[in-house]
N, C-alpha and C positions, 0 to 999 in steps of 0.2 A: 858203524856200517849201516847201510840201508837195507831194506827188506830183501833185496835180491842179493843175498850173500853168496860169496863164492863157495863152491863145494870143496871139500877137503881133498878131493882127488886132483893131483897135479895136472892131469890131462885136461881138466876143465879150465885151465888158465889160458883163455883164448884172447887173441888180439882183437882189437876193435876194427870193424870194417863194414863196408856196404855189402848187403846180401846179394849174392849172385845165384842164379838159378842152378840147381843141380840136375835139372831135367832138360833134355833136348827134345822138343816136340815138333813134329812136322804136320800134325793134323789137329783135331779138336782136343781140348783139355779133357782129361778123365774127370769123373765126378769129384774125386778127391784123391790127392796124392798121399801115399803112405810113406813118410820119411823113415829111413833106417837110421836109428840113433847111433852116432859114432861113439857115444859114451854110455855108461850104465844108465838104464832107463830110470826115470824118477818113479819110485815105487807107488806113488799115489795118483798116477795118471792112467792106470789101466782102465780102458773103457771110457775115459773122459772125452767129451765132444771136441775139445780143443787140443787133443793130444798131439796130432801131427804138426799143428802150427807151433805149439810150445817147443817141441823137439827141434823144429827147424830153427827157431830163434835162439835156443840154447846152443845148438851146434855152431851158430854164428857169433856167439858171445854177446848177444844183445840182452838176454835175460839169463839168470842163473838160478839154481836150486839152493837148497840148504845143506849144511854139513851132514845131516842125518840121511841124505839121499831123497828127500821129499822136494816137491815143488810147491805144494799148498795152493792149488789153483783157486780156491774159494776165499783166500785171504785178500783183504782190501789193500789198496795202494795209496800212499800219501803223495803230496805234491813234490816233495824232495825226491822220492823214489822215481816218480814219473819223469822228473827233470833229467835224472841220470839215464833213464831208459831211452828217451828221445835223443839224447846226446850220442848214445851208442848206435842207435838206429839210423840217424841222419847226420853223420859227421860232415857231409858235403854241403849242407845248407849254409849259406853265407850269413855272417853277422850283419844285421841291418840296423841295430839299435846300439846306442852307447851303453857301456857297462854301468850297472847300478849296484851299489852296495846296500843290500837290504838290512834293516836294523835287527831283524831276528834271525839272520844267517851269518854267523861269525866266521872269520877267516880260518879258524881252526876246525870248523865243522866239516865232516866228510863230504857234504853236499855243496859246499861253498862254490866251487868252480862249475859244478853241474847246473846249479840254479842260475848263476850268472850267464852261462852260455845259452841255457834254455830261454832266458829273457832276451838276450842279444839276437837270437835267431827267431824271435817272435812266436815261440811255442807257448810260453807262459808269461803272464804279467803279474805285477804285485797288487797290493791293496793300498788305499790312501795312507800316507805317512811312511812310505818306503818299507812296508811290511809285506812279507811273502807268505807267511803261515806254512812253513815247510812240513809240519806234522799233520796238517789238515788232510783228511781223506778226500780224494778227488772223485767226482761223480762221472757217470757215463757221458753226460752232455758236455762236461768240462774237458774230458779227454778228446772228444770229437772236435770241439771248438779249437783246442790246442793244435791238433793235427791239421785241421783245415787252415788255421792261421799260419802255422810254421811252413806249410807246404804251399801257401798262397793260393788256396782254392776259392773260387767265387762261383755262385750259382749261375747257371745259364738259362734256367727256366723259372717260372713263377714260384716263389718260395712257399707261399701258403698252399698252393696246389700240390707241390712235391711232398710236403709234410703230411697233408691230409690224405693224400693218395696212399702213402706208404705206412703210416703209423696210426693205429686205432687210438693211441693216447697222445696225439699231436697237440692237444690243448694243454698238456702238461709241460711242454717244452718252454723253457724260459725265453722271454722276448730277446734277450741279448744273444742267445744261442741259435735262433731260428735260421738265420741266413747261412751260417757256417755249417750247421747240421744238414741243411738242404744241399749245400755244395758237397759235403762228405757223402750224402746219399747218392748224388749223381755219379760220384766216383766209385760207388760200391764199397765204401769203406765201412759202412755200418753193418754190424753183425748183431742179431737179436736171438738169443737162446734163452729159453727153449721154444718161444713162439715168435716167429719173425714179424708178426704184426705189431708187437709191443716194444717200444724203445726203452721204456722205464728211464727217462732222461735224468731224473733226480736220484736215482739209485746209486749208491757208492759202487765204484767199479772194482771188480775182482781182478786178480792177476791173469786168470784165463781170458776174461773179456778184453783186457788191455792187449794181451798177446794177439787176440783175434783181430782187433782193430789194426794193430801194427802189421800183421801178415797181409791184410788187404791193402794197406797203404804202401807197402813195400813190393807188392806183387807186380811183375812185369807182364806185358800182354801175352807172352808165349809160355808163361809159367803155369804149371799144374796147380789146381786148387789144393790148399792145405787146410782150408776151413770148409766144413760141410756146406754145400751150396744152398741147402734148404734154409739156412740161417742168415744168408747174405741178402741184404735189402737191395732192391733195384737191380738184381743180378739175374738176367734171363738164363734159364737152364736149357742147354741144348736138348732137343727131343731125343737124341741118340744117347744121351748120358745115362749111365746106369747108377741108380741111387744105391749108396752103400748101406742104407738103413731100411 
């Protein structure tokens, strides 16, 4: 099984589906929405900055905790695990590429179909020689490139300007990732914790960070924030919003 193991509680056996908002809003978004967990709270999320976002995704069956009741937000994610997550988060994305059988992902591997579908939907690609490297930890820039690619985002403004304006460490963003990260920035998908000015593009992505990116990518215009706004890049904060911190 992959890192996002199902919890032992039968109530956590959720169907896969597209997230729909549990909020009906007629005015401005609140600074952050506090989701009420439908299931026993992960014991290691108390006070965690991404708590509300993680709870939301768990309630929708996109991510799961561990049998001991933990979520392990600081644990890193590998490519196979990420492939499984995006498949659950975006089942509506059409397959635009022909299926590829990677040499290092066997048909009996738990991630076989997840990897194949993530490739077909253009979220992830392989390496030369039909190699996928399923156990390789995925970086923050790779996650953002994957989301922007699968969701077909393209930048509408000057890429260099967008990156330099928003990130103090823009010079560390790999060349291949710059256009997609600029597009993700324009869509307010990028979340930088604890300092919004630093992307840390080559840092391995944690479970909490991937959850935050997903919450932003899945958010609808009328949906309340589940990621603290002060960590969302390129996201103007309404003057009337009340900061929760």
